[in-house]
Biopython code that builds the backbone (N, CA, C, O; Angstrom):
import numpy as np
from Bio.PDB.StructureBuilder import StructureBuilder

atoms = [
    (1, "MET", "N", (4.146, 5.008, -15.877)),
    (1, "MET", "CA", (3.616, 3.864, -15.162)),
    (1, "MET", "C", (3.169, 4.323, -13.773)),
    (1, "MET", "O", (3.778, 5.191, -13.148)),
    (2, "ASN", "N", (2.107, 3.719, -13.331)),
    (2, "ASN", "CA", (1.567, 4.033, -11.971)),
    (2, "ASN", "C", (2.426, 3.390, -10.878)),
    (2, "ASN", "O", (2.990, 2.312, -11.065)),
    (3, "GLU", "N", (2.510, 4.064, -9.760)),
    (3, "GLU", "CA", (3.236, 3.553, -8.601)),
    (3, "GLU", "C", (2.333, 3.437, -7.415)),
    (3, "GLU", "O", (1.583, 4.354, -7.080)),
    (4, "VAL", "N", (2.417, 2.275, -6.772)),
    (4, "VAL", "CA", (1.688, 2.040, -5.525)),
    (4, "VAL", "C", (2.698, 1.899, -4.394)),
    (4, "VAL", "O", (3.587, 1.050, -4.444)),
    (5, "GLN", "N", (2.554, 2.725, -3.394)),
    (5, "GLN", "CA", (3.430, 2.676, -2.234)),
    (5, "GLN", "C", (2.690, 1.988, -1.091)),
    (5, "GLN", "O", (1.506, 2.236, -0.864)),
    (6, "ILE", "N", (3.385, 1.143, -0.394)),
    (6, "ILE", "CA", (2.845, 0.520, 0.796)),
    (6, "ILE", "C", (3.778, 0.778, 1.963)),
    (6, "ILE", "O", (4.917, 0.310, 1.969)),
    (7, "TYR", "N", (3.309, 1.506, 2.932)),
    (7, "TYR", "CA", (4.071, 1.750, 4.154)),
    (7, "TYR", "C", (3.683, 0.668, 5.143)),
    (7, "TYR", "O", (2.507, 0.447, 5.429)),
    (8, "SER", "N", (4.718, -0.009, 5.662)),
    (8, "SER", "CA", (4.454, -1.145, 6.537)),
    (8, "SER", "C", (5.488, -1.225, 7.675)),
    (8, "SER", "O", (6.408, -0.414, 7.772)),
    (9, "ARG", "N", (5.297, -2.205, 8.501)),
    (9, "ARG", "CA", (6.230, -2.510, 9.589)),
    (9, "ARG", "C", (6.701, -3.953, 9.418)),
    (9, "ARG", "O", (6.083, -4.764, 8.728)),
    (10, "SER", "N", (7.804, -4.227, 10.067)),
    (10, "SER", "CA", (8.316, -5.592, 10.113)),
    (10, "SER", "C", (7.348, -6.482, 10.914)),
    (10, "SER", "O", (6.731, -6.015, 11.872)),
    (11, "ASN", "N", (7.217, -7.732, 10.533)),
    (11, "ASN", "CA", (6.376, -8.687, 11.252)),
    (11, "ASN", "C", (4.947, -8.189, 11.418)),
    (11, "ASN", "O", (4.347, -8.336, 12.483)),
    (12, "CYS", "N", (4.410, -7.600, 10.357)),
    (12, "CYS", "CA", (3.052, -7.101, 10.346)),
    (12, "CYS", "C", (2.195, -7.986, 9.412)),
    (12, "CYS", "O", (2.325, -7.938, 8.189)),
    (13, "HIS", "N", (1.331, -8.781, 10.026)),
    (13, "HIS", "CA", (0.526, -9.709, 9.221)),
    (13, "HIS", "C", (-0.398, -8.950, 8.248)),
    (13, "HIS", "O", (-0.537, -9.349, 7.091)),
    (14, "LEU", "N", (-1.008, -7.890, 8.701)),
    (14, "LEU", "CA", (-1.870, -7.130, 7.791)),
    (14, "LEU", "C", (-1.067, -6.580, 6.612)),
    (14, "LEU", "O", (-1.561, -6.531, 5.486)),
    (15, "CYS", "N", (0.141, -6.178, 6.871)),
    (15, "CYS", "CA", (1.032, -5.650, 5.799)),
    (15, "CYS", "C", (1.339, -6.733, 4.791)),
    (15, "CYS", "O", (1.325, -6.492, 3.584)),
    (16, "ASP", "N", (1.610, -7.908, 5.279)),
    (16, "ASP", "CA", (1.906, -9.046, 4.349)),
    (16, "ASP", "C", (0.726, -9.369, 3.502)),
    (16, "ASP", "O", (0.882, -9.609, 2.305)),
    (17, "VAL", "N", (-0.462, -9.389, 4.070)),
    (17, "VAL", "CA", (-1.683, -9.686, 3.313)),
    (17, "VAL", "C", (-1.948, -8.582, 2.271)),
    (17, "VAL", "O", (-2.328, -8.874, 1.137)),
    (18, "ALA", "N", (-1.747, -7.336, 2.659)),
    (18, "ALA", "CA", (-1.956, -6.228, 1.715)),
    (18, "ALA", "C", (-0.968, -6.307, 0.546)),
    (18, "ALA", "O", (-1.348, -6.061, -0.599)),
    (19, "LEU", "N", (0.286, -6.644, 0.821)),
    (19, "LEU", "CA", (1.272, -6.781, -0.237)),
    (19, "LEU", "C", (0.916, -7.916, -1.164)),
    (19, "LEU", "O", (1.030, -7.775, -2.382)),
    (20, "GLU", "N", (0.480, -9.056, -0.612)),
    (20, "GLU", "CA", (0.039, -10.165, -1.450)),
    (20, "GLU", "C", (-1.116, -9.769, -2.354)),
    (20, "GLU", "O", (-1.146, -10.153, -3.523)),
    (21, "THR", "N", (-2.065, -9.006, -1.830)),
    (21, "THR", "CA", (-3.195, -8.567, -2.622)),
    (21, "THR", "C", (-2.739, -7.675, -3.762)),
    (21, "THR", "O", (-3.197, -7.813, -4.896)),
    (22, "LEU", "N", (-1.813, -6.739, -3.443)),
    (22, "LEU", "CA", (-1.288, -5.861, -4.475)),
    (22, "LEU", "C", (-0.565, -6.640, -5.582)),
    (22, "LEU", "O", (-0.738, -6.348, -6.766)),
    (23, "ILE", "N", (0.244, -7.630, -5.190)),
    (23, "ILE", "CA", (0.937, -8.448, -6.143)),
    (23, "ILE", "C", (-0.039, -9.178, -7.062)),
    (23, "ILE", "O", (0.208, -9.302, -8.262)),
    (24, "THR", "N", (-1.125, -9.650, -6.510)),
    (24, "THR", "CA", (-2.171, -10.330, -7.305)),
    (24, "THR", "C", (-2.804, -9.343, -8.270)),
    (24, "THR", "O", (-3.067, -9.694, -9.421)),
    (25, "LEU", "N", (-3.054, -8.124, -7.831)),
    (25, "LEU", "CA", (-3.702, -7.100, -8.679)),
    (25, "LEU", "C", (-2.799, -6.621, -9.788)),
    (25, "LEU", "O", (-3.273, -6.057, -10.774)),
    (26, "GLN", "N", (-1.490, -6.838, -9.645)),
    (26, "GLN", "CA", (-0.574, -6.456, -10.754)),
    (26, "GLN", "C", (-0.811, -7.279, -11.984)),
    (26, "GLN", "O", (-0.370, -6.890, -13.065)),
    (27, "GLN", "N", (-1.491, -8.407, -11.872)),
    (27, "GLN", "CA", (-1.852, -9.187, -13.036)),
    (27, "GLN", "C", (-2.913, -8.506, -13.898)),
    (27, "GLN", "O", (-3.051, -8.800, -15.086)),
    (28, "GLU", "N", (-3.662, -7.586, -13.273)),
    (28, "GLU", "CA", (-4.698, -6.867, -13.965)),
    (28, "GLU", "C", (-4.332, -5.436, -14.405)),
    (28, "GLU", "O", (-4.840, -4.920, -15.401)),
    (29, "PHE", "N", (-3.458, -4.837, -13.648)),
    (29, "PHE", "CA", (-3.072, -3.414, -13.877)),
    (29, "PHE", "C", (-1.549, -3.330, -13.946)),
    (29, "PHE", "O", (-0.820, -4.127, -13.354)),
    (30, "ASP", "N", (-1.105, -2.319, -14.704)),
    (30, "ASP", "CA", (0.328, -2.056, -14.839)),
    (30, "ASP", "C", (0.764, -1.019, -13.810)),
    (30, "ASP", "O", (0.524, 0.176, -13.983)),
    (31, "PHE", "N", (1.416, -1.489, -12.721)),
    (31, "PHE", "CA", (1.911, -0.592, -11.705)),
    (31, "PHE", "C", (3.075, -1.224, -10.985)),
    (31, "PHE", "O", (3.209, -2.446, -10.922)),
    (32, "THR", "N", (3.907, -0.372, -10.447)),
    (32, "THR", "CA", (5.033, -0.847, -9.610)),
    (32, "THR", "C", (4.609, -0.753, -8.145)),
    (32, "THR", "O", (3.721, 0.017, -7.779)),
    (33, "ILE", "N", (5.258, -1.544, -7.339)),
    (33, "ILE", "CA", (5.031, -1.526, -5.911)),
    (33, "ILE", "C", (6.304, -1.065, -5.189)),
    (33, "ILE", "O", (7.377, -1.631, -5.396)),
    (34, "ASP", "N", (6.181, -0.057, -4.359)),
    (34, "ASP", "CA", (7.305, 0.411, -3.590)),
    (34, "ASP", "C", (6.944, 0.206, -2.107)),
    (34, "ASP", "O", (6.101, 0.904, -1.544)),
    (35, "LYS", "N", (7.625, -0.789, -1.501)),
    (35, "LYS", "CA", (7.365, -1.081, -0.109)),
    (35, "LYS", "C", (8.332, -0.312, 0.774)),
    (35, "LYS", "O", (9.543, -0.403, 0.573)),
    (36, "GLN", "N", (7.838, 0.437, 1.740)),
    (36, "GLN", "CA", (8.644, 1.236, 2.655)),
    (36, "GLN", "C", (8.343, 0.773, 4.089)),
    (36, "GLN", "O", (7.198, 0.809, 4.539)),
    (37, "LEU", "N", (9.381, 0.343, 4.785)),
    (37, "LEU", "CA", (9.228, 0.028, 6.195)),
    (37, "LEU", "C", (9.336, 1.310, 7.000)),
    (37, "LEU", "O", (10.241, 2.113, 6.774)),
    (38, "ILE", "N", (8.419, 1.506, 7.938)),
    (38, "ILE", "CA", (8.485, 2.728, 8.757)),
    (38, "ILE", "C", (9.298, 2.499, 10.022)),
    (38, "ILE", "O", (9.596, 3.443, 10.753)),
    (39, "ASP", "N", (9.652, 1.256, 10.278)),
    (39, "ASP", "CA", (10.459, 0.935, 11.496)),
    (39, "ASP", "C", (11.711, 1.768, 11.540)),
    (39, "ASP", "O", (12.480, 1.810, 10.579)),
    (40, "GLY", "N", (11.914, 2.432, 12.656)),
    (40, "GLY", "CA", (13.138, 3.186, 12.917)),
    (40, "GLY", "C", (13.197, 4.504, 12.265)),
    (40, "GLY", "O", (14.201, 5.203, 12.396)),
    (41, "ASP", "N", (12.147, 4.903, 11.544)),
    (41, "ASP", "CA", (12.139, 6.235, 10.900)),
    (41, "ASP", "C", (11.138, 7.083, 11.692)),
    (41, "ASP", "O", (9.933, 6.924, 11.500)),
    (42, "PRO", "N", (11.592, 7.967, 12.565)),
    (42, "PRO", "CA", (10.721, 8.753, 13.405)),
    (42, "PRO", "C", (9.648, 9.513, 12.681)),
    (42, "PRO", "O", (8.522, 9.597, 13.172)),
    (43, "GLN", "N", (9.962, 10.087, 11.500)),
    (43, "GLN", "CA", (8.963, 10.827, 10.774)),
    (43, "GLN", "C", (7.869, 9.932, 10.269)),
    (43, "GLN", "O", (6.687, 10.243, 10.414)),
    (44, "LEU", "N", (8.258, 8.802, 9.666)),
    (44, "LEU", "CA", (7.227, 7.861, 9.145)),
    (44, "LEU", "C", (6.442, 7.205, 10.275)),
    (44, "LEU", "O", (5.231, 7.020, 10.157)),
    (45, "GLU", "N", (7.106, 6.857, 11.352)),
    (45, "GLU", "CA", (6.385, 6.295, 12.489)),
    (45, "GLU", "C", (5.378, 7.265, 13.057)),
    (45, "GLU", "O", (4.274, 6.885, 13.443)),
    (46, "ASP", "N", (5.782, 8.556, 13.104)),
    (46, "ASP", "CA", (4.876, 9.606, 13.579)),
    (46, "ASP", "C", (3.688, 9.766, 12.652)),
    (46, "ASP", "O", (2.550, 9.904, 13.100)),
    (47, "LYS", "N", (3.960, 9.747, 11.357)),
    (47, "LYS", "CA", (2.939, 9.963, 10.339)),
    (47, "LYS", "C", (1.957, 8.769, 10.246)),
    (47, "LYS", "O", (0.742, 8.966, 10.207)),
    (48, "TYR", "N", (2.492, 7.539, 10.211)),
    (48, "TYR", "CA", (1.649, 6.377, 9.941)),
    (48, "TYR", "C", (1.391, 5.494, 11.163)),
    (48, "TYR", "O", (0.389, 4.782, 11.205)),
    (49, "GLY", "N", (2.266, 5.532, 12.137)),
    (49, "GLY", "CA", (2.083, 4.851, 13.405)),
    (49, "GLY", "C", (1.433, 3.482, 13.298)),
    (49, "GLY", "O", (1.967, 2.570, 12.666)),
    (50, "GLU", "N", (0.304, 3.356, 13.910)),
    (50, "GLU", "CA", (-0.451, 2.077, 13.958)),
    (50, "GLU", "C", (-1.398, 1.898, 12.794)),
    (50, "GLU", "O", (-2.159, 0.929, 12.775)),
    (51, "SER", "N", (-1.383, 2.788, 11.828)),
    (51, "SER", "CA", (-2.324, 2.697, 10.687)),
    (51, "SER", "C", (-1.830, 1.811, 9.555)),
    (51, "SER", "O", (-2.510, 1.664, 8.540)),
    (52, "VAL", "N", (-0.661, 1.224, 9.720)),
    (52, "VAL", "CA", (-0.106, 0.408, 8.660)),
    (52, "VAL", "C", (-0.892, -0.872, 8.456)),
    (52, "VAL", "O", (-1.483, -1.386, 9.405)),
    (53, "PRO", "N", (-0.910, -1.375, 7.290)),
    (53, "PRO", "CA", (-0.313, -0.855, 6.081)),
    (53, "PRO", "C", (-1.087, 0.354, 5.557)),
    (53, "PRO", "O", (-2.314, 0.396, 5.649)),
    (54, "VAL", "N", (-0.374, 1.329, 5.012)),
    (54, "VAL", "CA", (-0.938, 2.481, 4.371)),
    (54, "VAL", "C", (-0.618, 2.386, 2.898)),
    (54, "VAL", "O", (0.541, 2.196, 2.529)),
    (55, "ILE", "N", (-1.612, 2.514, 2.056)),
    (55, "ILE", "CA", (-1.473, 2.351, 0.599)),
    (55, "ILE", "C", (-1.670, 3.711, -0.067)),
    (55, "ILE", "O", (-2.651, 4.408, 0.192)),
    (56, "LEU", "N", (-0.717, 4.076, -0.932)),
    (56, "LEU", "CA", (-0.824, 5.300, -1.727)),
    (56, "LEU", "C", (-0.745, 4.912, -3.209)),
    (56, "LEU", "O", (0.028, 4.034, -3.591)),
    (57, "ILE", "N", (-1.534, 5.561, -4.012)),
    (57, "ILE", "CA", (-1.485, 5.359, -5.469)),
    (57, "ILE", "C", (-0.992, 6.671, -6.053)),
    (57, "ILE", "O", (-1.623, 7.717, -5.903)),
    (58, "ASN", "N", (0.143, 6.591, -6.717)),
    (58, "ASN", "CA", (0.791, 7.798, -7.290)),
    (58, "ASN", "C", (0.921, 8.940, -6.291)),
    (58, "ASN", "O", (0.751, 10.109, -6.637)),
    (59, "GLY", "N", (1.231, 8.575, -5.025)),
    (59, "GLY", "CA", (1.449, 9.548, -3.992)),
    (59, "GLY", "C", (0.206, 10.010, -3.251)),
    (59, "GLY", "O", (0.307, 10.716, -2.247)),
    (60, "ALA", "N", (-0.980, 9.613, -3.741)),
    (60, "ALA", "CA", (-2.211, 10.013, -3.096)),
    (60, "ALA", "C", (-2.716, 8.892, -2.148)),
    (60, "ALA", "O", (-2.729, 7.725, -2.538)),
    (61, "PRO", "N", (-3.125, 9.234, -0.926)),
    (61, "PRO", "CA", (-3.612, 8.236, -0.017)),
    (61, "PRO", "C", (-4.785, 7.457, -0.610)),
    (61, "PRO", "O", (-5.673, 8.029, -1.242)),
    (62, "HIS", "N", (-4.770, 6.138, -0.392)),
    (62, "HIS", "CA", (-5.851, 5.271, -0.912)),
    (62, "HIS", "C", (-6.509, 4.469, 0.174)),
    (62, "HIS", "O", (-7.719, 4.585, 0.371)),
    (63, "ASP", "N", (-5.775, 3.675, 0.873)),
    (63, "ASP", "CA", (-6.340, 2.786, 1.882)),
    (63, "ASP", "C", (-5.358, 2.658, 3.038)),
    (63, "ASP", "O", (-4.186, 3.018, 2.927)),
    (64, "PHE", "N", (-5.868, 2.134, 4.153)),
    (64, "PHE", "CA", (-5.011, 1.733, 5.276)),
    (64, "PHE", "C", (-5.618, 0.512, 5.922)),
    (64, "PHE", "O", (-6.819, 0.275, 5.795)),
    (65, "PHE", "N", (-4.816, -0.257, 6.607)),
    (65, "PHE", "CA", (-5.132, -1.509, 7.274)),
    (65, "PHE", "C", (-5.255, -2.687, 6.301)),
    (65, "PHE", "O", (-4.794, -3.789, 6.601)),
    (66, "ARG", "N", (-5.883, -2.455, 5.125)),
    (66, "ARG", "CA", (-6.019, -3.551, 4.153)),
    (66, "ARG", "C", (-6.262, -2.939, 2.761)),
    (66, "ARG", "O", (-6.533, -1.747, 2.618)),
    (67, "VAL", "N", (-6.156, -3.794, 1.761)),
    (67, "VAL", "CA", (-6.450, -3.361, 0.417)),
    (67, "VAL", "C", (-7.807, -3.998, 0.006)),
    (67, "VAL", "O", (-7.949, -5.221, -0.031)),
    (68, "ASP", "N", (-8.754, -3.163, -0.287)),
    (68, "ASP", "CA", (-10.045, -3.615, -0.795)),
    (68, "ASP", "C", (-9.902, -3.758, -2.320)),
    (68, "ASP", "O", (-9.802, -2.761, -3.035)),
    (69, "PRO", "N", (-9.894, -5.010, -2.808)),
    (69, "PRO", "CA", (-9.641, -5.174, -4.258)),
    (69, "PRO", "C", (-10.574, -4.394, -5.170)),
    (69, "PRO", "O", (-10.113, -3.814, -6.153)),
    (70, "GLU", "N", (-11.850, -4.360, -4.885)),
    (70, "GLU", "CA", (-12.787, -3.644, -5.736)),
    (70, "GLU", "C", (-12.528, -2.135, -5.701)),
    (70, "GLU", "O", (-12.564, -1.483, -6.745)),
    (71, "ARG", "N", (-12.276, -1.589, -4.557)),
    (71, "ARG", "CA", (-11.978, -0.166, -4.414)),
    (71, "ARG", "C", (-10.684, 0.133, -5.167)),
    (71, "ARG", "O", (-10.585, 1.163, -5.835)),
    (72, "PHE", "N", (-9.695, -0.748, -5.071)),
    (72, "PHE", "CA", (-8.440, -0.573, -5.773)),
    (72, "PHE", "C", (-8.655, -0.587, -7.277)),
    (72, "PHE", "O", (-8.143, 0.272, -7.994)),
    (73, "ARG", "N", (-9.434, -1.592, -7.761)),
    (73, "ARG", "CA", (-9.719, -1.683, -9.177)),
    (73, "ARG", "C", (-10.398, -0.401, -9.689)),
    (73, "ARG", "O", (-10.054, 0.104, -10.758)),
    (74, "ASN", "N", (-11.342, 0.107, -8.936)),
    (74, "ASN", "CA", (-12.052, 1.321, -9.354)),
    (74, "ASN", "C", (-11.080, 2.515, -9.437)),
    (74, "ASN", "O", (-11.145, 3.319, -10.366)),
    (75, "ALA", "N", (-10.189, 2.607, -8.453)),
    (75, "ALA", "CA", (-9.221, 3.713, -8.440)),
    (75, "ALA", "C", (-8.270, 3.586, -9.616)),
    (75, "ALA", "O", (-7.942, 4.591, -10.248)),
    (76, "MET", "N", (-7.824, 2.394, -9.922)),
    (76, "MET", "CA", (-6.840, 2.183, -11.044)),
    (76, "MET", "C", (-7.564, 2.416, -12.386)),
    (76, "MET", "O", (-6.944, 2.926, -13.320)),
    (77, "ALA", "N", (-8.803, 2.074, -12.505)),
    (77, "ALA", "CA", (-9.516, 2.248, -13.767)),
    (77, "ALA", "C", (-9.694, 3.737, -14.080)),
    (77, "ALA", "O", (-9.882, 4.103, -15.241)),
    (78, "LYS", "N", (-9.638, 4.592, -13.064)),
    (78, "LYS", "CA", (-9.800, 6.023, -13.298)),
    (78, "LYS", "C", (-8.512, 6.737, -13.702)),
    (78, "LYS", "O", (-8.534, 7.914, -14.063)),
    (79, "LEU", "N", (-7.393, 6.018, -13.639)),
    (79, "LEU", "CA", (-6.101, 6.620, -13.966)),
    (79, "LEU", "C", (-5.838, 6.648, -15.492)),
    (79, "LEU", "O", (-4.791, 7.125, -15.929)),
]
sb = StructureBuilder()
sb.init_structure("model")
sb.init_model(0)
sb.init_chain("A")
sb.init_seg("    ")
for serial, (resi, resn, name, xyz) in enumerate(atoms, 1):
    if name == "N":
        sb.init_residue(resn, " ", resi, " ")
    sb.init_atom(name, np.array(xyz, "f"), 0.0, 1.0, " ", f" {name:<3s}", serial, name[0])
structure = sb.get_structure()
């Protein structure tokens, strides 16, 4: 099964919207969502900082700031 990771922060509106979009896309594709908060994790804060939400598909970087549904569909169709 494919895994989509979303790195986010607490109280992040863009992160909430991205997660909602991913949940909607789960109706079309078979994947799990692993949400990781970067708050308080120096390594993750250093790596992702203000770029959240950051979306990875099966560990590979895909998008940041938002989820483009068409781009996501195209990526999932290639798996």
